[in-house]
C-alpha positions in Angstrom: -7.8 3.8 -14.0 -8.7 7.3 -15.1 -6.0 9.9 -15.8 -6.5 11.7 -12.4 -8.0 9.0 -10.2 -7.0 5.4 -9.4 -10.6 4.5 -8.2 -12.8 7.0 -10.1 -16.1 5.5 -8.7 -15.3 6.0 -5.0 -12.7 8.7 -5.3 -15.3 11.1 -6.7 -18.5 9.8 -5.1 -19.9 12.2 -2.4 -18.5 11.3 1.0 -21.9 10.5 2.6 -22.7 8.2 -0.3 -19.3 6.4 0.1 -20.1 5.8 3.8 -23.6 4.5 2.7 -22.0 2.2 0.1 -19.7 0.8 2.8 -22.4 0.3 5.4 -24.4 -1.7 2.8 -21.6 -4.3 2.8 -21.4 -4.7 6.6 -24.3 -7.2 7.2 -22.9 -9.9 5.0 -19.4 -9.3 6.5 -20.6 -9.5 10.1 -22.7 -12.6 9.5 -19.8 -14.4 7.9 -17.2 -13.3 10.4 -19.2 -14.7 13.3 -18.9 -18.1 11.7 -15.2 -17.8 10.9 -13.5 -16.3 14.0 -13.7 -17.4 17.6 -12.9 -14.0 18.9 -15.4 -12.1 16.7 -18.1 -14.6 17.4 -18.1 -13.3 21.0 -17.6 -9.7 20.0 -20.6 -9.8 17.6 -22.9 -12.0 19.7 -26.4 -10.7 19.8 -25.8 -8.1 17.0 -28.7 -8.2 14.5 -27.6 -7.9 11.0 -31.2 -6.9 10.0 -30.9 -3.8 12.1 -27.2 -3.3 11.9 -27.4 0.5 11.4 -29.1 0.9 14.8 -26.9 -1.5 16.7 -23.5 -0.7 15.1 -22.6 1.8 17.9 -23.2 -1.0 20.5 -20.5 -3.2 19.1 -17.5 -3.0 21.4 -14.3 -1.4 20.1 -11.2 -3.5 19.5 -7.8 -2.5 20.9 -4.4 -3.4 19.7 -3.6 -4.8 23.1 -6.4 -7.3 22.8 -5.1 -8.6 19.5 -1.6 -8.9 20.9 -2.8 -10.8 23.9 -4.7 -13.2 21.7 -1.6 -13.9 19.6 0.7 -14.4 22.7 -1.5 -17.1 24.1 -0.1 -19.6 21.6 -3.4 -21.5 21.3 -5.6 -22.0 18.3 -4.9 -20.5 14.9 -1.4 -19.3 13.9 -2.3 -15.6 14.4 -4.6 -16.0 17.3 -8.4 -16.3 17.9 -9.2 -13.3 15.8 -8.0 -15.1 12.7 -10.8 -15.7 10.2 -9.5 -18.4 7.9 -7.6 -21.8 8.3 -3.8 -21.4 8.5 -3.5 -23.0 5.1 -5.2 -20.1 3.4 -2.7 -17.6 4.6 -0.3 -16.5 1.8 1.6 -13.8 3.7 2.3 -12.9 7.2 3.4 -9.3 8.2 4.4 -7.6 11.4 3.9 -4.1 12.8 7.0 -2.0 13.2 6.7 -2.2 16.9 7.1 1.5 17.6 4.7 1.2 20.6 5.2 -2.1 22.3 6.1 -5.5 20.9 5.1 -6.2 17.3 1.8 -7.8 16.4 1.4 -10.1 13.4 -1.3 -10.1 10.8 -2.0 -12.2 7.7 -3.3 -12.0 4.2 -5.1 -14.4 2.0 -4.7 -14.1 -1.7 -7.9 -12.1 -1.9 -6.7 -9.9 0.9 -3.4 -9.4 -0.8 -5.1 -8.2 -4.0 -7.4 -5.9 -2.1 -4.4 -4.4 -0.2 -2.5 -4.0 -3.5 -5.4 -2.1 -5.0 -6.1 0.3 -2.1 -2.4 1.0 -1.3 -1.9 1.7 -5.0 -4.6 4.3 -4.7 -2.7 5.9 -1.8 0.5 6.0 -3.9 -1.3 7.2 -7.0 -3.0 10.0 -5.0 0.4 10.9 -3.6 2.0 11.2 -7.0 3.2 7.8 -8.3 2.5 7.2 -12.0 3.3 4.4 -14.5 6.3 6.5 -15.7 7.7 6.9 -12.2 10.9 5.3 -11.0 10.3 4.7 -7.3 12.9 4.1 -4.7 11.4 2.2 -1.7 13.7 3.0 1.2 12.1 0.5 3.7 14.6 -2.1 4.7 12.3 -4.8 6.1 10.0 -6.7 3.7 8.1 -8.2 6.7 6.7 -4.9 7.9 3.5 -3.4 6.5 5.5 -0.9 4.5 7.6 -3.6 3.0 6.1 -6.2 0.6 2.7 -4.6 0.4 4.2 -1.3 -0.6 6.3 -2.9 -3.3 3.3 -4.8 -4.6 1.3 -1.6 -4.8 3.9 0.4 -6.6 4.2 -2.4 -9.2 0.4 -2.5 -9.5 0.5 1.1 -10.7 3.0 0.0 -13.4 5.8 2.1 -12.0 9.4 0.9 -11.9 10.2 -0.3 -8.4 13.8 0.2 -7.2 13.8 -1.4 -3.8 16.9 0.2 -2.4 16.1 -0.2 1.3 18.5 -2.4 3.3 21.6 -1.3 1.5 24.3 0.9 3.0 23.5 4.6 2.6 26.4 4.9 0.2 25.1 2.1 -2.0 21.6 3.5 -1.9 22.8 6.9 -3.0 24.7 5.4 -5.9 21.8 3.3 -7.0 19.4 6.2 -6.9 21.7 8.3 -9.1 22.4 5.4 -11.5 18.8 4.5 -11.9 17.6 8.1 -12.3 15.0 7.6 -9.5 12.4 10.4 -9.5 10.3 9.3 -6.5 11.2 8.1 -3.1 9.0 6.4 -0.4 10.4 6.7 3.1 9.8 8.2 6.5 10.4 11.9 7.1 13.3 11.0 9.4 15.0 8.9 6.8 14.6 11.5 4.1 16.6 14.0 6.2 19.1 11.4 7.3 19.7 10.1 3.8 20.0 13.6 2.2 23.0 14.3 4.4 24.6 10.9 3.7 24.0 11.2 -0.1 25.8 14.5 -0.2 28.8 13.0 1.6 28.9 10.0 -0.7 28.3 11.7 -4.0 30.2 14.9 -3.4 27.2 17.1 -4.3 23.9 18.0 -2.7 21.1 15.5 -2.9 19.1 18.2 -4.7 21.2 17.7 -7.8 19.8 14.1 -8.2 16.7 13.5 -10.3 14.3 13.0 -7.3 11.3 15.3 -7.6 8.6 13.6 -5.6 9.0 12.6 -1.9 6.4 10.4 -0.3 6.6 10.0 3.5 4.7 8.1 6.1 5.2 5.9 9.1 5.6 8.8 11.6 4.4 12.3 12.1 6.3 15.2 10.6 5.4 16.0 7.0 2.3 17.9 8.1 4.5 20.5 9.6 5.4 23.1 6.9 9.0 23.6 8.2 9.8 19.9 8.0 8.1 19.6 4.6 10.0 22.6 3.3 13.3 21.2 4.6 12.7 17.8 2.9 11.8 19.6 -0.4 14.9 21.8 -0.3 17.3 19.0 0.6 16.1 16.9 -2.3 15.1 19.5 -4.8 11.6 18.1 -4.7 8.7 19.7 -6.5 6.2 17.7 -4.5 6.1 16.3 -0.9 3.2 14.1 -0.1 2.2 12.6 3.2 0.7 9.1 3.6 -0.6 7.1 6.4 -1.7 3.5 7.1 -2.0 1.0 9.9 -0.7 -2.5 9.7 -3.5 -4.0 11.8 -6.0 -2.5 9.3 -4.3 -1.8 6.0 -0.8 -0.4 5.6 -2.0 2.4 3.2 -5.2 4.3 4.0 -4.6 8.0 3.4 -2.7 9.8 0.7 -2.1 13.5 0.0 -2.9 14.9 -3.5 -1.0 17.6 -5.4 -3.1 20.3 -3.6 -1.0 19.5 -0.5 -3.8 20.4 2.0 -4.1 17.1 3.9 -4.5 13.4 3.2 -7.5 11.9 1.4 -9.0 8.6 2.4 -7.9 6.0 -0.1 -9.0 2.8 1.6 -12.7 3.2 1.0 -13.2 0.2 -1.2 -12.0 -2.2 1.6 -12.2 -0.4 4.9 -14.9 1.6 6.7 -13.6 4.5 8.7 -15.4 6.2 11.6 -14.5 9.3 13.5 -15.2 9.2 17.3 -14.6 11.3 20.4 -11.7 9.5 22.0 -13.1 10.3 25.5 -16.7 9.0 25.2 -16.7 7.0 21.9 -19.5 9.0 20.4 -19.5 9.7 16.6 -17.8 13.0 15.4 -19.2 14.5 12.2 -16.9 14.9 9.2 -16.8 18.6 9.2 -13.9 21.1 8.7 -12.1 21.8 12.0 -13.5 18.7 13.7 -11.1 16.5 15.6 -11.5 12.8 16.6 -10.0 9.4 16.6 -10.1 7.1 13.6 -11.8 3.7 14.0 -11.6 1.1 11.3 -13.6 -1.9 10.1 -12.0 -4.1 7.4 -15.2 -5.3 5.7 -13.4 -7.3 2.9 -10.6 -8.8 5.1 -10.5 -12.6 5.3 -7.4 -13.5 7.2 -7.2 -11.1 10.2 -10.2 -8.8 10.1 -11.0 -6.2 12.7 -14.3 -4.6 13.6 -14.3 -1.1 15.1 -10.6 -1.1 15.7 -9.4 1.9 17.7 -6.4 3.3 15.8 -5.5 5.8 18.6 -4.7 8.2 15.7 -6.2 11.6 16.4 -7.2 13.3 13.2 -8.1 16.9 12.4 -10.4 17.5 9.4 -8.7 20.2 7.2 -11.4 20.3 4.6 -14.3 18.3 3.1 -13.8 19.3 -0.5 -10.7 19.6 -2.7 -9.9 21.2 -6.1 -8.5 17.8 -7.2 -12.0 16.5 -7.3 -11.6 13.8 -4.7 -14.6 13.9 -2.3 -13.2 12.3 0.9 -12.3 14.7 3.8 -8.7 15.9 3.9 -7.1 15.2 7.3 -3.9 15.6 9.3 -2.8 13.2 12.1 -2.1 15.4 15.1 -0.9 12.6 17.4 -1.6 9.2 19.0 -3.1 8.4 22.3 -0.2 6.1 23.0 2.2 9.0 22.7 0.3 11.4 24.9 2.0 13.0 27.9 0.5 14.6 31.0 2.0 17.8 32.5 0.2 18.1 35.9 -3.4 18.1 34.7 -2.9 18.9 31.1 -2.6 16.4 28.2 -0.2 17.2 25.4 1.1 15.4 22.3 4.9 15.5 21.7 4.1 16.5 18.1 2.2 19.6 19.4 5.3 20.7 21.4 7.5 20.2 18.3 5.1 22.2 16.1 5.0 25.2 18.5 8.8 25.3 18.5 9.1 25.1 14.7 6.4 27.7 14.2 8.8 30.4 15.5 12.3 29.0 15.5 12.7 26.6 12.6 15.4 28.7 11.0 17.6 28.4 14.1 17.3 24.6 14.5 19.6 22.7 12.2 18.6 19.2 13.6 16.0 17.3 15.5 14.5 17.7 18.9 13.3 15.2 21.5 11.6 14.9 24.8 13.4 12.9 27.5 11.6 10.5 29.8 13.1 8.9 32.9 11.5 5.5 32.3 9.6 3.7 29.6 6.2 3.9 31.3 6.5 7.6 32.3 3.5 9.5 31.1 3.1 12.1 33.9 5.5 15.0 34.4 5.1 17.1 37.6 8.1 19.3 36.7 8.7 21.0 33.3 9.1 18.4 30.5 12.8 18.1 29.4 13.1 19.2 25.8 16.4 18.6 24.0 17.0 20.8 21.0 19.9 21.3 18.6 20.6 25.0 18.2 22.9 27.0 16.0 23.4 30.1 18.3 25.2 30.6 21.6 25.5 32.9 24.6 22.9 35.6 25.2 21.1 34.8 22.0 20.7 31.1 23.1 19.2 32.2 26.4 16.8 34.5 24.6 15.7 31.7 22.3 15.3 29.3 25.3 13.0 31.7 27.1 11.1 32.4 23.9 10.5 28.6 23.3 9.4 28.0 26.9 7.1 31.0 26.9 5.5 30.0 23.5 4.8 26.4 24.7 3.3 27.6 28.0 1.1 30.1 26.3 -0.1 28.0 23.4 -0.3 24.5 25.1 -0.6 25.4 28.8 2.3 23.1 29.7 5.8 23.8 30.7 9.0 22.6 29.1 12.6 22.9 30.2 14.7 23.5 27.1 18.2 22.0 26.9 20.3 23.0 24.0 23.0 20.9 22.3 25.4 21.5 19.4 24.3 20.4 15.9 24.8 16.6 15.5 24.4 15.7 19.2 20.9 14.1 18.8 21.4 10.9 16.8 19.3 10.3 13.7 17.9 6.8 13.1 17.9 5.4 9.5 14.2 4.5 9.6 12.1 6.2 12.3 12.9 8.9 14.8 10.7 9.1 17.9 10.0 12.5 19.5 10.3 10.8 22.9 13.2 8.8 24.3 14.1 7.2 27.6 17.2 8.3 29.4 19.8 5.5 29.8 20.6 4.5 33.4 
């Protein structure tokens, strides 16, 4: 470990050379995987490892729904036909958090666990964790990808792990104060929720605690300056870093450096990432301003590997260089295909609607906002999309703000919303993740 980089070789190698280094490891991985996994034997049938570069684009993408279906069949290996090792070689089983559909399970061999530990440590190191850090891990569930793997990675760095998740908010606040925690890992939603509860319990603002680095992932939000600034102010943080991972692939893949201009790719030693056009599957160049969907191949994974896994995460390339010296592109996640809504003929991400509102009206919005659906499977809206927002003004001023928000969304996104204001505190905050979309109860 160098002073500034966890993985100096790949963190500073030119990006095109990183991709070349990864591709050189694919033939051996593919050849072995065909022999180890029933599902992948079919997926990779006919693929020539001698000319893998030419045929790579012909390998079919893998979808989460496919993996879930394989597991639900109940036949074969413990984790379905995509599993690549005998059950006895699994040392850990984890689950997705289930934010879009029922959870899927995935496993780790001991080698997988060590590889995850290394690359997730790189994510946290990039995001600001150091050996001297005292880190509060606010995740309550060890079984999820942000549970045990996160704890292992924090310890791998040598930091002091204070796993406070799962306690009552009051107890968590007291533990953070007593242990002089300086770094917290949580979702953006929980950071806001917990700041309010801490102030109530301790009798003083959370900003008076010793927390100075906030690391958030698991949901969109910290890419938006207004949300980032709110988290920083509530906790008195000098640094707010966004992270991102995917349990089916690796629970830590991207981490934001101190320059705060987007997330660097930190999973390069174990996972190949591609950028594709989500409509036609064609490659998208890693260039500033480009947008595409991330596709992953876990070329060192033994237990539950994936080849060309469609993440459904849509990334925007912010830059391809950075003053910190890391050479991977810096990205923001702008939304997920699974979350996309359709207003008449226009597609729109809920996060895009939120960002337009916060661009102009963040100072007037003390709490969260959310989009209301009539049923779980509703994607299309033929009437303006219901948008519930907490607001701190009333009367004529509220009507002016309402019209302003609706006009801004229509002009910038070419969709219509119907704003509904509520008093502060009317939209409930969850302790872990808050979705921008909810279903109206019958």
